[in-house]
Structure formats: structure tokens, C-alpha cells
Biopython code that builds the backbone (N, CA, C, O; Angstrom):
import numpy as np
from Bio.PDB.StructureBuilder import StructureBuilder

atoms = [
    (1, "MET", "N", (-17.913, -110.373, -0.378)),
    (1, "MET", "CA", (-18.113, -109.744, 0.829)),
    (1, "MET", "C", (-16.401, -109.570, 0.889)),
    (1, "MET", "O", (-15.842, -108.517, 1.195)),
    (2, "LYS", "N", (-15.883, -110.518, 0.618)),
    (2, "LYS", "CA", (-14.300, -110.861, 0.689)),
    (2, "LYS", "C", (-13.363, -109.662, 0.056)),
    (2, "LYS", "O", (-12.443, -109.146, 0.692)),
    (3, "ASN", "N", (-13.658, -109.362, -1.034)),
    (3, "ASN", "CA", (-13.342, -108.110, -2.156)),
    (3, "ASN", "C", (-13.547, -106.941, -1.426)),
    (3, "ASN", "O", (-12.645, -106.195, -1.043)),
    (4, "VAL", "N", (-14.849, -106.774, -1.219)),
    (4, "VAL", "CA", (-15.125, -105.243, -0.158)),
    (4, "VAL", "C", (-14.557, -104.954, 0.959)),
    (4, "VAL", "O", (-14.519, -103.810, 1.410)),
    (5, "ARG", "N", (-13.980, -106.123, 1.604)),
    (5, "ARG", "CA", (-12.956, -105.823, 3.056)),
    (5, "ARG", "C", (-11.513, -105.506, 2.363)),
    (5, "ARG", "O", (-10.874, -104.508, 2.695)),
    (6, "GLN", "N", (-11.127, -106.267, 1.547)),
    (6, "GLN", "CA", (-9.697, -106.506, 1.059)),
    (6, "GLN", "C", (-9.827, -104.774, 0.353)),
    (6, "GLN", "O", (-8.884, -104.024, 0.604)),
    (7, "SER", "N", (-10.722, -104.357, -0.299)),
    (7, "SER", "CA", (-10.759, -103.179, -0.835)),
    (7, "SER", "C", (-10.525, -102.268, -0.145)),
    (7, "SER", "O", (-9.581, -101.529, -0.427)),
    (8, "LEU", "N", (-11.291, -102.050, 0.939)),
    (8, "LEU", "CA", (-11.408, -101.020, 2.130)),
    (8, "LEU", "C", (-10.055, -101.187, 2.897)),
    (8, "LEU", "O", (-9.505, -100.199, 3.384)),
    (9, "LEU", "N", (-9.594, -102.275, 2.988)),
    (9, "LEU", "CA", (-8.210, -102.476, 3.730)),
    (9, "LEU", "C", (-7.219, -101.675, 2.745)),
    (9, "LEU", "O", (-6.475, -100.830, 3.243)),
    (10, "LEU", "N", (-7.195, -101.894, 1.504)),
    (10, "LEU", "CA", (-6.189, -101.175, 0.216)),
    (10, "LEU", "C", (-6.085, -99.822, 0.594)),
    (10, "LEU", "O", (-5.143, -99.154, 1.021)),
    (11, "ILE", "N", (-7.664, -99.480, 0.255)),
    (11, "ILE", "CA", (-7.916, -97.917, 0.123)),
    (11, "ILE", "C", (-7.393, -97.254, 1.282)),
    (11, "ILE", "O", (-6.958, -96.113, 1.125)),
    (12, "ALA", "N", (-7.349, -98.000, 2.890)),
    (12, "ALA", "CA", (-7.211, -96.800, 3.889)),
    (12, "ALA", "C", (-5.586, -97.206, 4.118)),
    (12, "ALA", "O", (-4.969, -96.574, 4.976)),
    (13, "LEU", "N", (-4.938, -98.195, 3.398)),
    (13, "LEU", "CA", (-3.455, -98.312, 3.464)),
    (13, "LEU", "C", (-3.148, -97.343, 2.532)),
    (13, "LEU", "O", (-2.594, -96.401, 3.101)),
    (14, "LEU", "N", (-3.261, -97.178, 1.419)),
    (14, "LEU", "CA", (-3.042, -95.963, 0.234)),
    (14, "LEU", "C", (-3.358, -94.667, 1.048)),
    (14, "LEU", "O", (-2.553, -93.757, 1.240)),
    (15, "SER", "N", (-4.514, -94.710, 1.452)),
    (15, "SER", "CA", (-4.720, -93.339, 2.165)),
    (15, "SER", "C", (-3.859, -92.585, 3.203)),
    (15, "SER", "O", (-3.848, -91.370, 3.400)),
    (16, "THR", "N", (-3.045, -93.669, 3.908)),
    (16, "THR", "CA", (-2.517, -93.462, 5.130)),
    (16, "THR", "C", (-1.172, -92.932, 4.294)),
    (16, "THR", "O", (-0.758, -91.778, 4.405)),
    (17, "PHE", "N", (-0.529, -93.973, 3.415)),
    (17, "PHE", "CA", (0.672, -93.444, 3.016)),
    (17, "PHE", "C", (0.848, -92.048, 2.337)),
    (17, "PHE", "O", (1.901, -91.416, 2.258)),
    (18, "GLY", "N", (-0.660, -91.601, 1.753)),
    (18, "GLY", "CA", (-0.451, -90.539, 0.790)),
    (18, "GLY", "C", (-0.676, -89.573, 1.921)),
    (18, "GLY", "O", (-0.428, -88.420, 1.570)),
    (19, "LEU", "N", (-1.042, -89.681, 3.082)),
    (19, "LEU", "CA", (-1.242, -88.878, 4.136)),
    (19, "LEU", "C", (0.254, -88.394, 4.761)),
    (19, "LEU", "O", (0.592, -87.245, 5.048)),
    (20, "VAL", "N", (0.913, -89.435, 4.860)),
    (20, "VAL", "CA", (2.150, -89.567, 5.794)),
    (20, "VAL", "C", (3.169, -88.683, 4.664)),
    (20, "VAL", "O", (4.105, -88.011, 5.098)),
    (21, "ALA", "N", (2.920, -88.755, 3.423)),
    (21, "ALA", "CA", (3.881, -88.281, 1.891)),
    (21, "ALA", "C", (3.502, -86.691, 2.149)),
    (21, "ALA", "O", (4.460, -85.979, 1.849)),
    (22, "CYS", "N", (2.990, -86.357, 2.362)),
    (22, "CYS", "CA", (2.327, -84.888, 2.402)),
    (22, "CYS", "C", (3.286, -84.061, 2.789)),
    (22, "CYS", "O", (3.895, -84.650, 3.682)),
    (23, "ASP", "N", (3.850, -82.808, 2.570)),
    (23, "ASP", "CA", (4.898, -82.229, 2.978)),
    (23, "ASP", "C", (3.754, -80.902, 4.005)),
    (23, "ASP", "O", (2.862, -80.167, 3.581)),
    (24, "ARG", "N", (4.190, -81.039, 5.127)),
    (24, "ARG", "CA", (3.409, -80.501, 6.183)),
    (24, "ARG", "C", (4.553, -79.028, 6.990)),
    (24, "ARG", "O", (5.715, -79.289, 7.304)),
    (25, "GLU", "N", (4.132, -78.012, 7.142)),
    (25, "GLU", "CA", (5.078, -77.307, 7.588)),
    (25, "GLU", "C", (5.297, -77.500, 8.870)),
    (25, "GLU", "O", (4.207, -77.386, 9.431)),
    (26, "PRO", "N", (6.113, -77.730, 9.623)),
    (26, "PRO", "CA", (6.412, -77.637, 11.233)),
    (26, "PRO", "C", (5.773, -76.409, 11.882)),
    (26, "PRO", "O", (5.639, -75.324, 11.316)),
    (27, "VAL", "N", (5.359, -76.722, 13.240)),
    (27, "VAL", "CA", (4.696, -75.496, 13.979)),
    (27, "VAL", "C", (6.016, -75.288, 14.772)),
    (27, "VAL", "O", (6.854, -76.029, 15.286)),
    (28, "VAL", "N", (5.832, -73.980, 14.643)),
    (28, "VAL", "CA", (7.021, -73.009, 15.248)),
    (28, "VAL", "C", (6.656, -72.447, 16.420)),
    (28, "VAL", "O", (5.604, -71.812, 16.491)),
    (29, "ILE", "N", (7.546, -72.622, 17.578)),
    (29, "ILE", "CA", (6.826, -71.539, 18.690)),
    (29, "ILE", "C", (7.688, -70.905, 19.264)),
    (29, "ILE", "O", (8.466, -71.472, 20.031)),
    (30, "ASN", "N", (7.752, -69.353, 18.979)),
    (30, "ASN", "CA", (8.702, -68.407, 18.957)),
    (30, "ASN", "C", (8.831, -68.399, 20.676)),
    (30, "ASN", "O", (7.740, -68.245, 21.227)),
    (31, "PRO", "N", (9.855, -68.524, 21.478)),
    (31, "PRO", "CA", (9.582, -68.413, 22.940)),
    (31, "PRO", "C", (10.125, -66.943, 22.949)),
    (31, "PRO", "O", (10.876, -66.391, 22.145)),
    (32, "PRO", "N", (9.303, -66.284, 24.528)),
    (32, "PRO", "CA", (9.449, -64.794, 24.281)),
    (32, "PRO", "C", (10.586, -64.510, 24.725)),
    (32, "PRO", "O", (11.143, -65.384, 25.389)),
    (33, "PRO", "N", (11.412, -62.985, 24.466)),
    (33, "PRO", "CA", (12.392, -62.480, 24.380)),
    (33, "PRO", "C", (12.837, -62.559, 26.115)),
    (33, "PRO", "O", (12.022, -62.245, 26.983)),
    (34, "ALA", "N", (14.358, -63.063, 26.466)),
    (34, "ALA", "CA", (14.822, -62.935, 27.714)),
    (34, "ALA", "C", (14.946, -61.556, 28.264)),
    (34, "ALA", "O", (15.493, -60.659, 27.622)),
    (35, "THR", "N", (14.427, -61.380, 29.482)),
    (35, "THR", "CA", (14.420, -59.898, 30.020)),
    (35, "THR", "C", (16.064, -59.679, 30.691)),
    (35, "THR", "O", (16.711, -60.293, 31.538)),
    (36, "VAL", "N", (16.296, -58.644, 29.950)),
    (36, "VAL", "CA", (17.691, -57.973, 30.771)),
    (36, "VAL", "C", (17.760, -57.287, 31.602)),
    (36, "VAL", "O", (17.229, -56.230, 31.262)),
    (37, "VAL", "N", (18.199, -57.231, 32.772)),
    (37, "VAL", "CA", (18.358, -56.457, 33.827)),
    (37, "VAL", "C", (19.368, -55.585, 33.438)),
    (37, "VAL", "O", (20.486, -55.909, 33.035)),
    (38, "VAL", "N", (18.843, -54.265, 33.602)),
    (38, "VAL", "CA", (20.051, -52.854, 33.306)),
    (38, "VAL", "C", (20.124, -52.429, 34.876)),
    (38, "VAL", "O", (19.109, -52.210, 35.538)),
    (39, "PRO", "N", (21.722, -52.321, 35.496)),
    (39, "PRO", "CA", (21.516, -51.683, 36.410)),
    (39, "PRO", "C", (21.155, -50.079, 36.602)),
    (39, "PRO", "O", (20.969, -49.482, 35.541)),
    (40, "GLY", "N", (21.025, -49.262, 37.884)),
    (40, "GLY", "CA", (20.331, -48.305, 37.627)),
    (40, "GLY", "C", (22.100, -47.647, 38.218)),
    (40, "GLY", "O", (23.032, -48.208, 38.794)),
    (41, "PRO", "N", (21.929, -46.499, 37.807)),
    (41, "PRO", "CA", (22.874, -45.651, 38.335)),
    (41, "PRO", "C", (23.655, -45.718, 39.515)),
    (41, "PRO", "O", (22.915, -45.711, 40.499)),
    (42, "ALA", "N", (24.918, -45.785, 39.824)),
    (42, "ALA", "CA", (25.779, -45.643, 40.578)),
    (42, "ALA", "C", (25.358, -44.705, 41.903)),
    (42, "ALA", "O", (25.199, -43.498, 41.716)),
    (43, "GLY", "N", (25.166, -45.318, 43.358)),
    (43, "GLY", "CA", (24.920, -43.781, 44.579)),
    (43, "GLY", "C", (26.487, -43.334, 44.415)),
    (43, "GLY", "O", (27.418, -43.689, 43.691)),
    (44, "PRO", "N", (26.294, -42.339, 45.497)),
    (44, "PRO", "CA", (27.332, -41.767, 45.997)),
    (44, "PRO", "C", (28.188, -42.532, 46.879)),
    (44, "PRO", "O", (27.744, -43.369, 47.665)),
    (45, "ALA", "N", (29.727, -42.173, 46.718)),
    (45, "ALA", "CA", (30.785, -42.781, 47.499)),
    (45, "ALA", "C", (30.511, -42.720, 48.804)),
    (45, "ALA", "O", (29.890, -41.859, 49.426)),
    (46, "GLY", "N", (31.055, -43.761, 49.191)),
    (46, "GLY", "CA", (31.011, -43.872, 50.682)),
    (46, "GLY", "C", (32.448, -42.811, 51.551)),
    (46, "GLY", "O", (33.535, -42.557, 51.031)),
    (47, "ALA", "N", (32.047, -42.435, 52.749)),
    (47, "ALA", "CA", (33.137, -41.675, 53.724)),
    (47, "ALA", "C", (34.581, -42.686, 53.561)),
    (47, "ALA", "O", (34.650, -43.911, 53.471)),
    (48, "THR", "N", (35.231, -42.069, 53.563)),
    (48, "THR", "CA", (36.949, -43.121, 53.544)),
    (48, "THR", "C", (37.024, -43.320, 55.184)),
    (48, "THR", "O", (37.004, -42.509, 56.110)),
    (49, "GLY", "N", (37.102, -44.508, 55.139)),
    (49, "GLY", "CA", (37.717, -45.199, 56.415)),
    (49, "GLY", "C", (38.803, -44.771, 57.176)),
    (49, "GLY", "O", (39.390, -43.897, 56.538)),
    (50, "SER", "N", (39.371, -45.001, 58.313)),
    (50, "SER", "CA", (40.289, -44.612, 59.122)),
    (50, "SER", "C", (41.559, -45.346, 59.111)),
    (50, "SER", "O", (41.609, -46.573, 59.195)),
    (51, "THR", "N", (42.837, -44.398, 58.983)),
    (51, "THR", "CA", (43.586, -45.489, 58.784)),
    (51, "THR", "C", (44.064, -46.725, 60.039)),
    (51, "THR", "O", (44.138, -46.462, 61.240)),
    (52, "GLY", "N", (44.242, -47.569, 59.660)),
    (52, "GLY", "CA", (44.859, -48.634, 60.878)),
    (52, "GLY", "C", (46.058, -48.363, 61.247)),
    (52, "GLY", "O", (46.907, -47.894, 60.489)),
    (53, "ALA", "N", (46.337, -48.785, 63.120)),
    (53, "ALA", "CA", (47.256, -48.333, 63.619)),
    (53, "ALA", "C", (48.800, -48.940, 63.215)),
    (53, "ALA", "O", (48.822, -50.168, 63.136)),
    (54, "THR", "N", (49.706, -48.454, 63.028)),
    (54, "THR", "CA", (51.013, -48.907, 62.707)),
    (54, "THR", "C", (51.536, -49.986, 63.991)),
    (54, "THR", "O", (51.580, -49.758, 65.200)),
    (55, "GLY", "N", (51.958, -51.412, 63.126)),
    (55, "GLY", "CA", (52.505, -52.207, 64.191)),
    (55, "GLY", "C", (53.631, -52.137, 65.030)),
    (55, "GLY", "O", (54.219, -51.057, 64.975)),
    (56, "TYR", "N", (54.079, -52.944, 65.758)),
    (56, "TYR", "CA", (55.272, -52.704, 66.422)),
    (56, "TYR", "C", (56.426, -53.430, 65.563)),
    (56, "TYR", "O", (56.234, -54.364, 64.784)),
    (57, "THR", "N", (57.597, -52.853, 65.841)),
    (57, "THR", "CA", (58.639, -53.322, 65.182)),
    (57, "THR", "C", (59.264, -53.987, 66.195)),
    (57, "THR", "O", (59.483, -53.617, 67.348)),
    (58, "GLY", "N", (59.592, -55.258, 65.503)),
    (58, "GLY", "CA", (60.528, -56.539, 66.402)),
    (58, "GLY", "C", (61.887, -55.849, 66.702)),
    (58, "GLY", "O", (62.300, -54.871, 66.080)),
    (59, "SER", "N", (62.629, -56.553, 67.872)),
    (59, "SER", "CA", (63.931, -56.284, 68.185)),
    (59, "SER", "C", (64.908, -56.747, 67.284)),
    (59, "SER", "O", (64.694, -57.814, 66.708)),
    (60, "THR", "N", (65.990, -56.096, 67.055)),
    (60, "THR", "CA", (67.015, -56.620, 66.274)),
    (60, "THR", "C", (67.917, -57.685, 66.774)),
    (60, "THR", "O", (68.352, -57.279, 67.852)),
    (61, "GLY", "N", (68.293, -58.585, 66.566)),
    (61, "GLY", "CA", (69.251, -59.700, 66.889)),
    (61, "GLY", "C", (70.371, -59.501, 66.902)),
    (61, "GLY", "O", (70.839, -58.735, 66.059)),
    (62, "ALA", "N", (71.289, -60.185, 67.964)),
    (62, "ALA", "CA", (72.325, -59.983, 68.235)),
    (62, "ALA", "C", (73.450, -60.151, 66.991)),
    (62, "ALA", "O", (73.259, -60.993, 66.114)),
    (63, "THR", "N", (74.482, -59.396, 66.987)),
    (63, "THR", "CA", (75.840, -59.818, 65.714)),
    (63, "THR", "C", (76.320, -61.016, 66.298)),
    (63, "THR", "O", (76.427, -61.117, 67.520)),
    (64, "GLY", "N", (76.622, -61.943, 65.510)),
    (64, "GLY", "CA", (77.534, -63.191, 65.796)),
    (64, "GLY", "C", (78.759, -62.679, 65.906)),
    (64, "GLY", "O", (79.205, -61.642, 65.416)),
    (65, "SER", "N", (79.326, -63.559, 66.654)),
    (65, "SER", "CA", (81.203, -63.381, 66.598)),
    (65, "SER", "C", (81.777, -64.001, 65.576)),
    (65, "SER", "O", (81.404, -64.930, 64.859)),
    (66, "THR", "N", (82.905, -63.242, 65.620)),
    (66, "THR", "CA", (83.979, -63.609, 64.318)),
    (66, "THR", "C", (84.407, -64.495, 64.698)),
    (66, "THR", "O", (84.910, -64.575, 65.818)),
    (67, "GLY", "N", (84.292, -65.914, 63.439)),
    (67, "GLY", "CA", (85.304, -67.214, 63.644)),
    (67, "GLY", "C", (86.987, -67.095, 63.818)),
    (67, "GLY", "O", (87.616, -66.048, 63.661)),
    (68, "ALA", "N", (87.467, -68.181, 64.115)),
    (68, "ALA", "CA", (88.908, -68.103, 64.412)),
    (68, "ALA", "C", (89.354, -68.223, 62.805)),
    (68, "ALA", "O", (88.653, -68.550, 61.848)),
    (69, "THR", "N", (90.896, -67.810, 62.848)),
    (69, "THR", "CA", (91.913, -67.601, 61.288)),
    (69, "THR", "C", (92.291, -69.572, 61.439)),
    (69, "THR", "O", (92.793, -70.245, 62.339)),
    (70, "GLY", "N", (91.831, -69.855, 60.289)),
    (70, "GLY", "CA", (92.451, -71.027, 60.052)),
    (70, "GLY", "C", (94.151, -71.305, 59.847)),
    (70, "GLY", "O", (94.792, -70.372, 59.363)),
    (71, "ASP", "N", (94.696, -72.250, 60.116)),
    (71, "ASP", "CA", (96.169, -72.649, 60.315)),
    (71, "ASP", "C", (96.714, -72.794, 58.969)),
    (71, "ASP", "O", (96.041, -73.463, 58.184)),
    (72, "THR", "N", (97.937, -72.230, 58.512)),
    (72, "THR", "CA", (98.586, -71.770, 57.061)),
    (72, "THR", "C", (98.932, -73.291, 56.780)),
    (72, "THR", "O", (99.405, -73.917, 57.728)),
    (73, "GLY", "N", (98.765, -73.878, 55.707)),
    (73, "GLY", "CA", (99.099, -75.149, 55.117)),
    (73, "GLY", "C", (100.741, -75.189, 54.798)),
    (73, "GLY", "O", (101.417, -74.219, 54.457)),
    (74, "TYR", "N", (101.185, -76.496, 54.987)),
    (74, "TYR", "CA", (102.692, -76.583, 54.541)),
    (74, "TYR", "C", (102.902, -76.332, 53.087)),
    (74, "TYR", "O", (102.083, -76.543, 52.193)),
    (75, "THR", "N", (104.372, -75.750, 52.944)),
    (75, "THR", "CA", (104.845, -75.482, 51.817)),
    (75, "THR", "C", (105.443, -77.006, 51.448)),
    (75, "THR", "O", (106.254, -77.610, 52.149)),
    (76, "GLY", "N", (104.907, -77.455, 50.286)),
    (76, "GLY", "CA", (105.710, -78.599, 49.683)),
    (76, "GLY", "C", (106.888, -78.286, 49.202)),
    (76, "GLY", "O", (107.198, -77.153, 48.835)),
    (77, "SER", "N", (107.933, -79.710, 49.164)),
    (77, "SER", "CA", (109.609, -79.715, 48.890)),
    (77, "SER", "C", (109.506, -79.269, 47.292)),
    (77, "SER", "O", (108.548, -79.408, 46.531)),
    (78, "THR", "N", (110.628, -78.769, 47.076)),
    (78, "THR", "CA", (110.867, -78.494, 45.626)),
    (78, "THR", "C", (111.465, -79.326, 44.836)),
    (78, "THR", "O", (112.518, -79.674, 45.368)),
    (79, "GLY", "N", (111.304, -79.841, 43.776)),
    (79, "GLY", "CA", (111.610, -80.917, 42.987)),
    (79, "GLY", "C", (112.861, -80.668, 42.428)),
    (79, "GLY", "O", (113.210, -79.503, 42.236)),
    (80, "ALA", "N", (113.790, -81.878, 42.060)),
    (80, "ALA", "CA", (115.221, -81.488, 41.785)),
    (80, "ALA", "C", (115.312, -81.509, 40.372)),
    (80, "ALA", "O", (114.575, -82.094, 39.579)),
    (81, "THR", "N", (116.315, -80.792, 40.147)),
    (81, "THR", "CA", (116.781, -79.993, 38.676)),
    (81, "THR", "C", (117.223, -81.391, 37.629)),
    (81, "THR", "O", (117.975, -82.292, 38.001)),
    (82, "GLY", "N", (116.843, -81.348, 36.842)),
    (82, "GLY", "CA", (117.444, -82.320, 35.704)),
    (82, "GLY", "C", (118.896, -81.931, 35.457)),
    (82, "GLY", "O", (119.424, -80.879, 35.819)),
    (83, "LYS", "N", (119.361, -82.752, 34.910)),
    (83, "LYS", "CA", (120.354, -83.016, 34.426)),
    (83, "LYS", "C", (120.534, -82.482, 32.865)),
    (83, "LYS", "O", (119.848, -83.098, 32.048)),
    (84, "THR", "N", (121.426, -81.342, 32.309)),
    (84, "THR", "CA", (121.576, -81.176, 31.174)),
    (84, "THR", "C", (122.329, -82.221, 30.179)),
    (84, "THR", "O", (123.444, -82.609, 30.526)),
    (85, "GLY", "N", (121.746, -82.715, 28.902)),
    (85, "GLY", "CA", (122.272, -83.481, 28.025)),
    (85, "GLY", "C", (123.291, -83.013, 27.560)),
    (85, "GLY", "O", (123.727, -81.865, 27.649)),
    (86, "THR", "N", (123.917, -84.366, 26.777)),
    (86, "THR", "CA", (125.478, -83.875, 26.225)),
    (86, "THR", "C", (125.397, -83.493, 24.741)),
    (86, "THR", "O", (124.390, -83.947, 24.199)),
    (87, "THR", "N", (126.263, -82.720, 23.891)),
    (87, "THR", "CA", (125.949, -82.151, 22.934)),
    (87, "THR", "C", (126.536, -83.073, 22.243)),
    (87, "THR", "O", (127.579, -83.614, 22.610)),
    (88, "GLY", "N", (125.713, -83.436, 20.804)),
    (88, "GLY", "CA", (126.103, -84.192, 20.037)),
    (88, "GLY", "C", (127.451, -84.237, 18.749)),
    (88, "GLY", "O", (128.020, -83.181, 18.471)),
    (89, "THR", "N", (127.752, -85.233, 18.218)),
    (89, "THR", "CA", (128.632, -84.834, 17.281)),
    (89, "THR", "C", (128.803, -84.074, 16.182)),
    (89, "THR", "O", (127.609, -84.035, 15.885)),
    (90, "THR", "N", (129.348, -83.410, 15.300)),
    (90, "THR", "CA", (129.078, -82.818, 14.367)),
    (90, "THR", "C", (129.352, -83.877, 13.028)),
    (90, "THR", "O", (130.282, -84.666, 12.859)),
    (91, "GLY", "N", (128.373, -83.626, 12.301)),
    (91, "GLY", "CA", (128.494, -84.395, 10.862)),
    (91, "GLY", "C", (129.383, -84.050, 9.977)),
    (91, "GLY", "O", (129.648, -82.859, 9.812)),
    (92, "ILE", "N", (129.958, -84.978, 9.300)),
    (92, "ILE", "CA", (130.703, -84.911, 7.932)),
    (92, "ILE", "C", (130.155, -84.020, 6.687)),
    (92, "ILE", "O", (129.190, -84.308, 5.980)),
    (93, "GLN", "N", (130.792, -83.144, 6.603)),
    (93, "GLN", "CA", (130.527, -82.268, 5.387)),
    (93, "GLN", "C", (130.721, -83.401, 4.512)),
    (93, "GLN", "O", (131.294, -84.436, 4.854)),
    (94, "GLY", "N", (130.095, -83.115, 3.074)),
    (94, "GLY", "CA", (129.898, -83.668, 1.832)),
    (94, "GLY", "C", (130.609, -83.069, 0.731)),
    (94, "GLY", "O", (130.974, -81.909, 0.921)),
    (95, "GLU", "N", (130.868, -83.562, -0.305)),
    (95, "GLU", "CA", (132.077, -83.056, -1.275)),
    (95, "GLU", "C", (131.465, -82.183, -1.987)),
    (95, "GLU", "O", (130.251, -82.222, -2.188)),
    (96, "THR", "N", (132.283, -81.254, -2.467)),
    (96, "THR", "CA", (131.609, -80.338, -3.720)),
    (96, "THR", "C", (131.143, -81.104, -5.003)),
    (96, "THR", "O", (131.782, -82.010, -5.538)),
    (97, "GLY", "N", (130.228, -80.730, -5.318)),
    (97, "GLY", "CA", (129.768, -81.177, -6.615)),
    (97, "GLY", "C", (130.621, -80.731, -7.769)),
    (97, "GLY", "O", (131.421, -79.797, -7.723)),
    (98, "LYS", "N", (130.332, -81.611, -8.972)),
    (98, "LYS", "CA", (131.377, -81.548, -10.500)),
    (98, "LYS", "C", (130.466, -80.551, -11.196)),
    (98, "LYS", "O", (129.257, -80.636, -10.982)),
    (99, "THR", "N", (130.883, -79.719, -11.918)),
    (99, "THR", "CA", (130.870, -78.888, -12.891)),
    (99, "THR", "C", (129.611, -79.914, -13.710)),
    (99, "THR", "O", (129.412, -81.071, -13.340)),
    (100, "GLY", "N", (128.997, -79.401, -14.620)),
    (100, "GLY", "CA", (128.214, -80.440, -15.743)),
    (100, "GLY", "C", (128.739, -80.088, -17.181)),
    (100, "GLY", "O", (128.156, -80.544, -18.165)),
    (101, "GLY", "N", (129.687, -79.389, -17.286)),
    (101, "GLY", "CA", (130.289, -79.277, -18.630)),
    (101, "GLY", "C", (129.479, -78.327, -19.485)),
    (101, "GLY", "O", (129.273, -77.144, -19.213)),
    (102, "GLU", "N", (129.033, -78.993, -20.571)),
    (102, "GLU", "CA", (128.188, -78.296, -21.526)),
    (102, "GLU", "C", (126.562, -78.408, -21.379)),
    (102, "GLU", "O", (125.792, -78.072, -22.279)),
    (103, "THR", "N", (126.239, -78.824, -20.371)),
    (103, "THR", "CA", (124.556, -79.384, -20.245)),
    (103, "THR", "C", (124.047, -78.107, -19.693)),
    (103, "THR", "O", (124.364, -77.558, -18.638)),
    (104, "THR", "N", (123.269, -77.767, -20.522)),
    (104, "THR", "CA", (122.023, -76.630, -20.247)),
    (104, "THR", "C", (120.753, -77.135, -19.559)),
    (104, "THR", "O", (119.924, -77.939, -19.986)),
    (105, "VAL", "N", (120.799, -76.375, -18.215)),
    (105, "VAL", "CA", (119.601, -76.696, -17.811)),
    (105, "VAL", "C", (118.314, -75.497, -18.021)),
    (105, "VAL", "O", (118.524, -74.288, -17.925)),
    (106, "ILE", "N", (117.144, -76.023, -18.281)),
    (106, "ILE", "CA", (115.997, -74.943, -18.347)),
    (106, "ILE", "C", (115.028, -75.478, -17.568)),
    (106, "ILE", "O", (114.585, -76.622, -17.474)),
    (107, "VAL", "N", (114.714, -74.224, -16.900)),
    (107, "VAL", "CA", (113.318, -74.106, -15.459)),
    (107, "VAL", "C", (112.289, -73.501, -16.393)),
    (107, "VAL", "O", (112.360, -72.499, -17.104)),
    (108, "VAL", "N", (111.239, -74.446, -16.184)),
    (108, "VAL", "CA", (110.135, -74.168, -17.009)),
    (108, "VAL", "C", (109.142, -73.578, -15.635)),
    (108, "VAL", "O", (108.756, -74.351, -14.757)),
    (109, "PRO", "N", (108.910, -72.506, -15.635)),
    (109, "PRO", "CA", (107.724, -72.369, -14.694)),
    (109, "PRO", "C", (106.544, -72.762, -14.562)),
    (109, "PRO", "O", (105.977, -73.299, -15.514)),
    (110, "ALA", "N", (105.872, -72.569, -13.266)),
    (110, "ALA", "CA", (104.880, -73.349, -12.876)),
    (110, "ALA", "C", (103.482, -72.465, -13.489)),
    (110, "ALA", "O", (103.167, -71.276, -13.450)),
    (111, "PRO", "N", (102.784, -73.805, -14.112)),
    (111, "PRO", "CA", (101.220, -73.107, -14.749)),
    (111, "PRO", "C", (100.453, -72.066, -13.979)),
    (111, "PRO", "O", (100.702, -71.890, -12.786)),
    (112, "ALA", "N", (99.794, -71.568, -14.428)),
    (112, "ALA", "CA", (99.293, -70.392, -13.376)),
    (112, "ALA", "C", (97.754, -70.973, -13.269)),
    (112, "ALA", "O", (97.314, -71.404, -14.335)),
    (113, "ASN", "N", (96.919, -71.040, -12.190)),
    (113, "ASN", "CA", (95.992, -71.596, -11.660)),
    (113, "ASN", "C", (94.644, -70.485, -11.985)),
    (113, "ASN", "O", (93.514, -70.748, -11.575)),
]
sb = StructureBuilder()
sb.init_structure("model")
sb.init_model(0)
sb.init_chain("A")
sb.init_seg("    ")
for serial, (resi, resn, name, xyz) in enumerate(atoms, 1):
    if name == "N":
        sb.init_residue(resn, " ", resi, " ")
    sb.init_atom(name, np.array(xyz, "f"), 0.0, 1.0, " ", f" {name:<3s}", serial, name[0])
structure = sb.get_structure()
């Protein structure tokens, strides 16, 4: 009897796993489409209202008086004139150079870059 109970329990367990493993399609419930309210044609325009009254203009303020002219400032004193410096002495003139005799001087032009 014990084996029968275990067999039934094993069969029940295997059938449960078998049913869970089945691929079932989910139930899809489509909601009803949303109702869209479309406005009707526009009615005729109403009559134009009357223009409002113009407001009062405020009074103009008085013009202010002119301010007093300020005092003239003092003139500063003139600075003293500096003295002229003395003239320096003339330097001594050098001697005239001696001629070179038969020495020839060759000037080489600078190289072009």
C-alpha cells in the first residue's frame, strides 16, 4: 500500500510539472476605443462692444528752479625755471694715421643668405 501511495504522489507531482511547462497563449482583452469628441462649427460672432471712456490727464508738475553757479577755483602758482647747464670742453683731436707702405688690403664681400 505504501508503494501505491508513493506512486500516486509521484504521478501527481510529474503531471503538475508537465502542465506548468505547457506553452499557453495569454488571454488578451482589447479595451474599447476611446471616444473622441469633435467640436461642432463655430457660431456667428457677437456684436462689438462699445469703447470705454478716456481717462483724465493728470496735472503737470512745476518746473524746478535753476541752481546757483559754483565759485571759480584758485589758480596754482607757476614753478621756477631751471638753470641752463654749462657747455662741456672740447676733446683733443687724434693724430693722423701713417700710410701703410706696400701693404695691400683685400675686402671680401659678405656671403649672400
